[in-house]
N, C-alpha and C positions, 0 to 999 in steps of 0.2 A: 266216622262219617255219620253213624246213626244218631249220635248225640247232637251233632251239628244240625242235621235235618230236623230233629225234634225241636230244637231251640228255635229254629226259623219259623216254625208253625205258630208260635205264640208270643214271640219277643221281637220288638222293633230292631234291635241291633245285637249282634253276637260278636264278642271279642275273642279271637283265637290268639293267645299269646304263648310265648315260649322262646327258647334260644334261637338265634339265627341258624338257618340251615337244618332246622328240625322238621321241616315239611309243611309249615303253615300255609304258604302260598299254594303249594301243590294240593293240599286238602281243600282249600277254598275254591280253586279252579275246577275241582272235580264235579262241581255243580253244573258245569257246562256254560252255554251261552246265555243262560237265564240272568246272569250277573255280569255287568260291565266291570272292567278291571282298571284300577288306577294305582300307581305306586309312587310313593313320595321319595323313593330312591331316584326317580327321574327328576332332574333339575327343573325342567319346565313346569311340571305338575306341582313341585314343591313351591316354586316361586309364585305361581298363581294362587295357591292356597294361603300362603303367608301374606301376600299383598292385599288380597280381597277374599277373606274366608267366607263372608256372607254370600258374595256372588258365586264363588266356587261351589259351595254346597247347593245353592239355588239351581245351578246348571246341571247338577248331577242327575242321571236317570233314576227312576224309581227304585231300582235294585242294583246295588253296586258293591264291589269289593274295594276297600281302601287299605292298601298294603303299607306296612311300616309307619303306622300313624304316630308312634312316639316321637318322630322327627318334627311333627307340627302340632304341638299341644294346643295352640291357639284356635284350632278348628273345633274343639270339643263343645264350646258354648254354642256355636252355630249348629252343630249336630243336635244338641239338646233342643234348640228351638225348632229345628226341622222335624224332629221326632214328636214333639209336643203338638205341633200344628197338624201332623198327619200320623197318628199313632197306629200304623199298620205293621203287622208282623213281617219279619224277614226283609226289611228295607236295606239294612246295612250289614255287611260283614267287614269287620275291622281286624287287621292283624298287627301284632306288635312284638318286637324283640326285647321289650322291657315290660316289667310289671307296672302297667299304667295305673292300676288302682291304688298304687302307693303314692301317686302324685295327687295332691289335694285338688288342683283345678280340674283334674280328670274325674276323680271319684265323685266329686260334688256334681259334675255335669251329667254323668252317666248313671248315677244311682237310681235303681228301679227301672232303668230303660235298656239295660244290657245284660245278657247272660255271658258268663266268662267260661271259656274252655281252655284248659292248659294242655298244650301239646309238648310231649317229651320226645327225645330221640327214640329210636326203635327199641322195643323190648325184645327179649330173646324169643318170646312166642311169635312176634311179628317176623323176626328174622327166619325162624324155622317154619313159619306158616303152619303151626301145629300146636297142640297143647290146649289146656283149659285154664281159666282164670284161677290161679292158686289161692287168691285171697278169699273168694267165695267159698271154696272148699274148706279152707282153714277155719273160717267163722262157723261153718257147718260142722266142724269137728271131724272132718274127713281128711284122709291122706292116702297116698298110693299104697296098694296092697301087695306090691312085689318089689324085690330088689332091683336096682338099676346100675348097670356097669358105668363107672365113672372113668373118663379119659382125662387124666390130669393135664396133659398138654392142650387138650381142647378147651378146658376151663381157662387156662392161662391165656390162650389165644382170644377167647371171648372177652376176657377182662381187658386185655391190652388194646384190642380193636375198638371197643366201645360200641355205641349205637347210632352215631350220626350217619345218615344214609350215604352221603357222598364218599367219605373215606372208607366206609365199609365195603364199597364196590372195588376198592383198590386191592388187588391181590398181593402186591408187594408191600410189606409192613413199613419199609422205609418211606414209600410214597404216602402211605397212610399217615405216618408221623409228620411228614412235610405239610400235609393238609392241615393238621391240627395246629402246627406252629403258626402257619399263615392265618388261620382262623383266629387264634388267640390275639395275635398282633392287631388284626383288623378290628376286633371287638373293643379292645382297649383304646386304640387310637381314634376310632370313629364313634361307635355306639355309646361309649361312656360320655363322650363330649356332647352327644346329642341330648342327653338327659340331665347333665350336671356340669358345672364349671369346676374343673379339678386343677388346682394350682400346682400340684406336685404329681403330674401324670407319671413321672419316672418311678414313683413308689409303687404303682399298681402292679407291674409284672412281678416285682419282688414280693409284694403282699400275696398275690395269687399263688406264687410258688410256695410260700410258707404255708398257706392254707392247704394246698395240695399235699404237702408233706405231713400235715396233721389231720388229713381226712380220717373220719370215723373216730376222732378223739375229742375230748372235752377242750373247749376253747375259751380263753378269757382274754378279751381284747386289751384290758388294762395291763396285763402281764407282758404283752408283746410290743406295746407302744414304744418303749425305749429303743428297741432295735431299729426303728424306722425314723427316729428323731422327729416324730410328729406328736402333736397333742393327742390325748386319749379321745376327745370328741371327734377330732379329724379322722383318726384311724377307724373309729367306730363308723363314721359316715362312709368311709371308703369301703369297709366290709359290707355295709348295707347296699352300696351301689353294685357291688359284685353279686349280691343276692338279687337285686332288682333286675339285672340282665341275665339271670338264670345260670350263672356260672358256679355259684355255691348256694347251699341251703344250710340252715341252722335248725337242728333237731332239738326241740325243747324237751325238758324232763317230764316224765309222766308223774302226775301228782293228783292225789285225792285228799280231801280235807282230813281224813282220819289217818293218813300216812304222814307222820310228822318228821321223820328223819331222812329226808331225801336231799341229795345234792342237786342244786338248782342251776347248774351250769349247762349250757347247751353243747351239743356236739356239732361239729362242722362236717359236711359232706360235699365233695365236688360232685356236680350233677351228672357226670359221665366219666367212667373209668378210662376210656380211651383218651379223653381230654386230660385227666389227672396224670396218666402215665407220660403223656407228651410234655406236660408242664414240668414234670420231675425229670424228664429225659431218662426214663427207666424202661428196660426191655423185659420181655418174658423171662429171659435167662437170669437177669438180675433179680427179678421178683422171686424166682425159684430158689435163689441162693440166699434170700433174705426173708425168712419166715415171718418175722415181725411186721415188716413192710407189707408182705403179701396178705397177712391177716387183716390189716386195716383196709387195704384196697379191696379185698374180697367182701368185707362187710359193706363197703360203699357200693360195690357191684350188686349185692343182694338188696340193699336199700333202694337203689335206683330201679331195679327190676320191679320191686313191690310198688313203688310210687307210680311207675308207668302202668302197671296193671290196675292200680286203684283209680287212675284217671279215666278208665273206660266205664266205670260204674256210675249209675245214676245216684246212688247213695254216697255221701261224703264219708271218707275214711280219714281219720286223724292219725298222725304219726308222732311218736315220742321215743325217747330212750328212758330206761329205768336204771337208777343207781342210788343206793342209800349210803349213809355215812359209815356203814360197816363194810362197804366194798362189794356188796352184792349188786349185780347188774344184769340187765338184759339189753342186748344191742339195739333191738327195734321192737317197739310196742305199737300195735295198731288198735284203734278203737272205733267202733261204728256208732251210729247215732242212737242206738238202743243201749249203749253202755257195755256191749260185749267187747272182749279184749282178746287179742292174739299176741303172744310173745314169741319173738324170733331171736335165736342166738346163732351166731355164725362162727364156724370153726374151720380154719385152714389146715385140716388134718384128716387123715383117713381112719383115725382111731377115735372112738368115743369112750369117755371115762365118766364115771358117776359124778365127778366134780363138775362136769360140763353142764349139769342140770341145776346147780345150786341156786343160780340167779332166778331161773324159772320157778323153782320150788318156793323161793322166798316171795316172788310176785304172787304165786298161787295162794300162799297162806294169807297174803294181805287182801286180796280181792275175791277169793273163794270162787264161787260158781260163775262169776263174771268172766273168768278166763275160759274161753272156748277151746283154746289149744295152746300148748307151749311146745315149740319145736326147735330142735337143734339141726341146722342145715350144715352138712359137712362133706368132705371129699371122699368118703367111703362109699361102698356099694350097697350096704344092707339097710333095710328099714327096721327100726328097732322101736318097740313100744314098751314104755315103763308103766303103763296103766295111768288112770286118772287124767287122761288127756295130754300126756307128755310123750313126745316122740323124738326120734332122731331119723333123719331122712337124707338121702343124697341130694346135693344142691340142685341137681338137674330136675328134681321134682317141681321146681318153679316153672319149668317151661315144657317138659315132656308130657305127652298124653298120659293121663292118669287112669288106671284101672282100679275100680273099687271092688 
């Protein structure tokens, strides 16, 4: 909310975008009666905007919320004209369930006129209503000073439930899973069709399931195209559409000019582990019996938590993965705008071994003092320091109150 209020003091329009049901409308309406509300999910409003976008915008009050604007991209040129004629801060709050800035007609119209806020599903800190931003502490080279008891079943439950507000309220995990299934169907059948013409819509659920099964792994679209009987360009386009509606993200490799021997293949992450588990139809019990699968899902869980905490910061944090051709890797690499780096390795184990740090040590040798911290997050209870900014810590250090 603070970032939204700050943006409205000096920017004509603020775009809150993120997946459906992540709380965008709720956030916008928290400003109260100061803003009139219009949603393009309403057929009458949508028809009025499409038939006469100029008249529709001219009739809008001075401050208003336009909800689900990705449905009516033809309105953006008119919004541009309205903003240029009256460049007053805080006039429009736009919400969208697709990344509108990837659409040329939208990015050209709103460039320099809009501030973009990404809204994610709930973080564990928000769910617990406690804790401190772990990213700020890691960049400061700080970590918890005490051991933390890990409840393995609690971690599994957090992973399987995910962070979407509505299903999280459902006590029964079966009802939670039903919500996710209906949600996925709606997104594919409606939202995708709003932003693109898909000739083979039946391929999308299969593609999404395949990506969910490969979450936290390197992905090469060219290698999977034959399984879908689609051309490589078409399949690449379909994966980009899933990214545009915030269902998947592609984590690019960390690269510096002087680091020559890096694998340049991105990793794929499903944007919520509750969503991922639903797509794969996998339960907490099944995850517990499949350590390999649980390891990938847990890495995605940590990645999503860090992304959500990063979205609260004024400063942009970039996310990468590190892997060189010798096989040394770090699951998640964060870099701030000063070039400081934090490396995060995720282990679905209660035991830490020296070998768990080899990727972080390789990264540290490559970038030296730029590495503020290298940390292995694991399912054990003990905080372990190896010196030189390298630690192992319980995974709950990401959201529990930290004592320094």
